[in-house]
C-alpha positions in Angstrom: -0.1 0.1 -0.1 1.3 3.0 -0.9 -0.3 6.9 0.2 1.1 10.3 -0.2 0.5 13.3 1.6 1.1 16.6 -0.1 2.4 19.7 2.2 4.3 19.6 5.6 3.7 20.8 8.8 5.6 20.8 11.8 2.1 20.2 13.7 2.2 16.5 13.5 -1.2 15.9 15.1 -2.8 17.4 11.8 -1.6 14.3 9.8 -3.9 11.7 12.1 -7.2 12.8 11.4 -6.3 14.0 7.8 -5.2 10.4 6.6 -7.7 8.6 9.2 -10.5 11.1 7.1 -9.0 9.6 4.0 -9.1 5.8 4.5 -12.3 6.2 6.4 -14.2 7.7 3.0 -11.8 5.6 0.4 -11.4 2.6 2.2 -14.9 1.5 3.6 -15.7 -2.1 3.7 -11.4 -2.8 3.5 -10.1 -5.6 6.4 -7.0 -5.0 8.6 -4.5 -7.9 7.7 -2.8 -10.0 10.5 0.9 -10.4 10.5 4.1 -8.1 10.4 4.8 -5.3 8.3 7.1 -2.7 7.2 6.4 0.6 6.9 8.4 3.3 5.4 7.7 7.1 5.6 9.9 9.3 3.3 9.3 13.4 4.1 10.3 15.9 1.1 10.8 19.5 1.8 11.7 22.1 -0.5 14.6 24.8 0.7 15.6 24.0 4.3 15.1 20.9 6.2 11.8 21.3 8.4 12.1 21.4 12.5 10.3 18.2 12.8 10.4 15.2 15.5 10.3 12.4 13.1 9.1 10.2 15.9 5.8 12.0 16.4 5.4 12.2 12.9 6.1 8.0 12.9 3.4 7.4 15.6 0.8 9.9 14.2 1.0 7.9 10.7 1.0 4.2 12.1 -1.9 5.3 14.5 -4.2 6.8 11.5 -3.4 3.7 9.2 -3.8 1.4 12.2 -7.1 -0.6 11.4 -6.9 -0.3 7.3 -3.4 -1.7 7.1 -3.1 -3.8 10.5 -4.8 -4.5 13.2 -2.1 -2.6 15.7 1.2 -0.8 15.4 2.2 -3.4 17.0 2.5 -5.5 14.3 5.1 -3.3 12.6 8.4 -5.1 12.7 10.5 -2.4 10.3 10.1 0.9 10.8 11.9 3.3 8.6 11.6 6.9 8.8 13.4 9.7 7.2 13.6 13.4 5.8 15.4 14.1 2.7 15.2 17.3 0.0 12.4 16.8 -3.0 11.1 18.6 -6.0 7.8 19.6 -3.6 6.8 19.0 0.1 4.9 15.6 0.6 5.2 12.6 2.4 5.2 9.0 1.0 4.1 6.2 2.7 4.7 2.5 2.1 3.6 -0.3 3.5 4.1 -4.1 3.0 3.6 -7.3 4.2 6.3 -9.0 5.2 6.8 -12.0 3.6 6.4 -15.6 5.7 6.3 -13.4 8.8 3.9 -14.2 11.0 3.0 -12.0 14.7 5.6 -13.4 17.3 7.8 -15.6 14.8 11.5 -14.1 14.5 12.9 -12.4 11.7 15.7 -13.5 9.7 19.2 -12.1 10.3 20.5 -11.2 7.2 23.9 -9.8 8.2 25.5 -8.7 11.5 27.4 -5.4 11.8 30.6 -5.4 14.5 
């Protein structure tokens, strides 16, 4: 699932009702899934980097998509939140179900940094 929100604000609290309202209107009848998920949140800005607490933005977005993409944000096993310069101000959210990962199952270790 991919979701794009045009515009940025330093007030993360505005994203939750905006995204929630989108899902309420556009995704009627959809069912959230069980299992583990990967969520990537990319904040793109123009000009100077905005003063945004990325953890607050992530929490607002996860709360907004909870109940639509997945049942609970505890199902998010991988979360990437980053801020980068872009062509326009926006937030892009990508949600993917992790293949073969069941709730509570250990993740496969790919590599180790020492």
